[in-house]
C-alpha positions in Angstrom: 0.0 0.0 0.0 2.7 2.5 1.0 4.6 1.8 -2.2 1.6 2.5 -4.3 0.9 5.8 -2.5 4.6 6.8 -2.8 4.5 6.2 -6.6 1.6 8.6 -6.9 3.1 11.1 -4.5 6.0 11.4 -6.7 3.6 12.3 -9.5 2.1 15.1 -7.4 -0.7 13.4 -5.3 -1.1 15.3 -2.0 -4.3 13.9 -0.5 -5.2 10.2 -0.1 -8.3 8.6 1.1 -7.5 5.2 2.4 -10.3 2.7 3.1 -9.7 -0.5 4.9 -12.5 -2.5 3.2 -12.2 -5.3 5.6 -13.4 -2.9 8.3 -15.7 -0.7 6.3 -19.2 -0.6 7.9 -18.2 -3.1 10.6 -17.8 -0.6 13.5 -14.8 -2.6 14.7 -12.2 0.3 15.0 -9.7 1.7 12.5 -6.6 0.5 10.9 -4.3 2.7 12.9 -1.1 0.8 12.2 -1.7 1.1 8.5 -2.5 4.7 8.6 0.5 5.4 10.8 2.8 3.6 8.4 1.5 5.7 5.5 2.1 8.8 7.4 5.6 7.9 8.5 6.7 6.9 5.0 5.0 9.6 2.9 4.1 13.3 3.1 0.5 12.9 1.9 -2.5 14.4 3.7 -4.4 11.3 4.8 -8.2 10.8 5.2 -8.9 7.5 7.0 -11.9 5.5 6.3 -13.4 2.2 7.5 -14.2 0.9 10.9 -14.8 4.2 12.9 -17.0 3.1 15.8 -16.6 5.9 18.3 -15.1 9.2 19.1 -12.1 7.4 20.6 -11.3 6.1 17.1 -11.4 9.7 15.8 -9.2 11.0 18.6 -6.7 8.3 17.9 -6.7 9.1 14.1 -6.1 12.8 14.9 -3.2 12.0 17.3 -1.5 9.8 14.7 -1.7 12.6 12.2 -4.7 11.9 9.9 -6.1 15.1 8.4 -9.6 13.7 8.4 -11.8 10.6 8.6 -14.9 9.4 6.9 -17.6 8.6 9.4 -20.7 6.8 8.3 -22.3 4.0 10.1 -21.2 5.3 13.5 -23.3 8.3 12.9 -26.3 6.2 11.5 -26.0 3.9 14.6 -25.9 6.9 16.9 -22.4 5.9 18.2 -21.2 9.4 17.4 -23.3 12.6 17.4 -22.8 15.7 15.2 -22.3 17.7 18.5 -19.4 15.5 19.4 -17.9 15.9 15.9 -18.2 19.7 16.2 -16.3 19.6 19.5 -13.4 17.5 18.0 -13.2 19.7 14.9 
């Protein structure tokens, strides 16, 4: 994955949305190790997707350096509220 992103970074890509499809919609937490590796080995702005289950996941993503996250089912299932998101942002 990192090699793929690095190749495109050399061509001028600055932003990447990375979705762990094994976790997408499962509410089982995010792939922090994968996202951290991408951030350590590239200079892209990373938007994480897949597995967000709670505000704790979003706080961890922010701490490792993600520039954003896609939150879907966690909002639909009322695990995260828009008010909580406003406070984090």
